[in-house]
N, C-alpha and C positions, 0 to 999 in steps of 0.2 A: 504493500500500500504506500509506504513512504517513497519507494522508488518511483512509482507512477506519479505521485504528487510532486516530487522534485522535478520530474520531467515536465509536468504541466507548468510548474513555476517558471520555467525558462521560456515559455511561450508568451506572446503578446496577449493581453487580456484587459478588460475594463478594471478600473480601480476597485470597484465593489467586489468583483470576482477575485482579484488579487488578495484583498483583505480576507475574504472567506477561505481562500486556499491556505493562507498563512495560519489561520486559526486551526484548520484541519491538520496542517503539518505539525504545529506545536502540540496539538492534542495527541497525534500519533507518536511523537517523540516522547511525550510524557508517559504514554502507555507502554512504549518500549522500555523506558527506564524502570517502570513499575514491574514489568515482567522479568527483567534482568535481575532486579533486587530479590524478587520472590524466588527465582531459580537459584541464585547464589545462596540465599538463606537456607533453602532446602538442601543444597549440596553440602554446605558447611555442617548443618545439623546431622546429615547422614554420614559425614566423614568421607564424602566422595569428591570434594573439590581438590584438584591437583595443581601444584605450582610448577611452572616451567622456567627453569633458570638458564640464563644466557647473558652474554655481554650486552650492555646497553650504555648509551651515552647519556648521563644525567643532565648535562647542559641542554641537549636537544629535547629531552623529555620535558624539562621545565619551560623551554621555549614554546612547546606545544601547549602547555598549560596557559601561558600568557596569551597565546593566540586564541585559545578557546574561551577564556574568561576576561581578558583584558578589556575588550570592547564593551561588554556588559557593565563592567566596573566603571569605565570612563563615562558611559551614558548616565550613570548615577552620580557622577561627580566624585567618584571614589577611586583614586589611583591604585593600581595593583603593582606593587614593587617587589622585585625578586633579587635577592642578594646571595651570591654563591661564593663561599670562601675558596681561595685558590686550591687548597688541599682537597676540596670536595669535588672540584670539576673533573670531567673526564669519565672514563669507563668504570663501571661496577658490574658485578655479577649478581643477577637476581631476576625475578619475574617482572619484566618491564610493564606488562599489561596490568597486572594487579597493583603494582606500586603506583602506576598512573591512575588507576581507579581510586585508590586511597586519596591521592593528592587532589584529584578532581572533586571528590566529595568534600574534602576539607576546604578547598578554595571556593567552591560554589556556595557552600554554607556561609563562609566568611563574607563573600560579596552580597549574598542574599540578605543577611542580617545587619549590614552596615550601610547607613544612609549618609554619613559624613565622616571625614577623616581619611583613613586609608586602610588597605589590606596589604600586609607585608609578609613575604615569605623569605626566610633565611635558612641557609644550608651550611653546616659545618661538620667537622669530624672531631668530636670531643676526645676520642681515643682511637687507637689503631683498630681498624675493622668495624667501627661503629659510625654509621651515617645518621645525622640528626637533622630533621627538617621541621622548622617551627612555622606555623601559620598564625599570625597575629591580626586581629581586627580591632577597630574602634567602635564596634556596634553596641547593641543593647546590653550585652553581658548576661550572666545568669547567677541565680542565687544557689545556696548549698543544696536545697531540696531538688532543684532542677539538675544540678551536676550529678546528684546521686543516682538518677535514673537515665542519664543521658545516653548511655551505651546499651540500654536494654532494648531488645527488638520491639518495634512498633511504638516506642515511646517518643514523644516530642516534648518540646519545652513547655507548651501549654496548649489548651484547646484553641486559643486565639491564634497561636503560631500555626497550628495545623490548618485552620480555616483560611488564614491570610496567605500563607506561603505554600501550602500543599505538601506533598511528599508522603512517604509511607512510614517514616520513623525507622527505616531499616539501614539507611546509609552508614551511620556511625557504628552501628552494631556489626555490620559486615566489615567495615574498614578495620575495626579493632580485631576482629577474628582473623582477618587476612594478615595483619601485622603480627599477631601472636603465632600464626602458622609459620611465619618467616623467622620466628625466634625473637621478635621485637615487641613493641607495644605502642599504644597511643595514650598520652596523658593530657589533661586539660587543666588550666587555671582560668578563673573568670571572676568578675565582680560586676554587679548590676550598674549599668551606666558607664562602665569603663572598658568594656570590650572583653575579648577572650583570646587565649593562646592555646592552640592545639599543637602538641609536639609528637612527632613520629620518630621513633628510634628503631633502626634496623641493623642487625649485625651482618654486614655484607663484606665480601672480599673484593679487592680491586680487580678490574678486568684489564685487558691489554690496553696500552695507551694507543690512541689513534695516531698512526704514523703515516697514513695515506692522505692524499689531498682530498678535500671534500668534493663530492660529486657535483657537477654542474647541473642546474635544473634543465630538464628537457621538455619541450612542448609536447603535449599529447597529439597535436595536429599532425596528421599524415602517418600516425602509427598504424601498422597493420595488426589487427587483433583478431584472434580466432577464439570464439566463445562456444563452449559445448555445455548444454544443459538439457536434461530429459524432462524438465518441467516447462510447460507451454507458457505459463504466466511469467516465469523467470526470463524466458527468451524474449517476451514482449518488453519487459522492463529493460533488459540489456539493449534491445534494439531501439528503445526510446531515449535512453540516456547517453550511451557512448557516442553515437554519431553527432550529437549536439556538441560534443567536445572536440570535434574534428577528426575523430577516429575513423579509419576505414575498417568496417566490421564485417566479419563472416560468422554467421551463427549456424550451428549444427545441433542435431538432436541427441546424439549418443557418441560413445567412444569410437566405434568403428568409423563413423563419418568424420570424427575429429582426426583420426590417424590418416584417413584418405585425403582430407583437406590439407593436413600438414605436409604430406608428401608432394602435393601438387603446387603449393604456394609457399612463399616466404613470409613468416610472421614475426613480429617483434615481441608479441606477448600472447600467451594462451591462458584463457580463463576456463 
């Protein structure tokens, strides 16, 4: 559904239609986040969630966080500042996706509940093999009673918070569970009217230092892409989205057709 809505969003339409489409997209993204939270919570409870460790560049990961949440913060008049100590920059070994999930939750909450001042993320290495990331905000803050239930599943700061800002109350519970699965933890300090500070500590090993030159960005225009999918709806979505990016697309229905197409043509990418 989101794929087709995104394809429609790229087409010319009346302002009223555009506004309605944006509402549908936002609602779809909210539903996706809800389903992902419920699935993660179920996997964690069943002990079936697995971590995938690999080298990742922390600086690039944080740059993606700034891209994802910086504009929203600026629209509220709340700068998002990220400070990385030199000893923390570079490669680490860990589950980049899950660490990114934790950071996204902490940063989005900080931006959501801060209407003035700033949101500041700082990264350092307090001791060898320990990465510490603190997310501070100048928002409404919390009292002791709220802090006591903050990491409980489905708990939110208050009924008013749930009504005004939405959400499931699962994000922080999942984030702390993920941090503890990695051998770390999330702690918080807060005071009403003075903001909050969430601190993520993870025992991680350093990865290999990046020694190669960064890859230059390549335009998607004129890329030859072969897409194989046995689901008709997925083929429709791919056919709607990729050509609008300038991609020269060939779509096939199964593996046999994909092998035959590969033998006959030259492709830059196979999906």
